[in-house]
C-alpha positions in Angstrom: 103.2 -30.3 -59.4 105.8 -30.5 -56.7 104.1 -27.6 -54.8 100.8 -29.5 -54.9 102.5 -32.7 -53.6 104.1 -30.7 -50.7 100.8 -29.1 -49.9 99.1 -32.5 -49.8 101.9 -34.0 -47.6 101.7 -31.1 -45.1 97.9 -31.4 -44.9 98.1 -35.1 -44.4 100.7 -34.7 -41.7 98.6 -32.1 -40.0 95.5 -34.3 -39.9 97.5 -37.3 -38.8 98.8 -35.3 -35.9 95.4 -34.1 -35.0 94.0 -37.6 -35.1 96.9 -38.9 -32.9 96.3 -36.1 -30.4 92.5 -36.8 -30.2 93.0 -40.5 -29.2 95.7 -39.8 -26.6 94.8 -39.8 -23.0 92.9 -36.5 -22.3 92.4 -36.0 -26.0 88.9 -35.2 -27.3 88.1 -38.8 -28.4 89.4 -40.3 -25.2 87.4 -37.8 -23.1 84.3 -38.5 -25.2 84.5 -42.2 -24.9 85.1 -41.9 -21.1 82.0 -39.7 -20.8 79.9 -42.2 -22.8 81.0 -45.0 -20.5 80.1 -43.0 -17.4 76.7 -42.2 -18.9 76.0 -45.9 -19.7 77.1 -46.9 -16.2 74.8 -44.2 -14.7 71.9 -45.4 -16.7 72.5 -49.0 -15.7 72.8 -48.0 -12.0 69.4 -46.1 -12.3 67.8 -49.2 -13.8 69.3 -51.4 -11.0 67.9 -49.0 -8.4 64.4 -49.3 -10.0 64.5 -53.1 -9.8 65.4 -53.1 -6.1 62.4 -51.0 -5.1 
């Protein structure tokens, strides 16, 4: 039973570290949210350009 507990603890720690890394600056989640924000701003800018014409 102790081996199984150790395995679960190691697995949990691994995923906790991966999650932490993904939300750090330049992590995958951080990069994805920044890209989404850029895309939304680009779309808004295009809409604003159409209104001006």
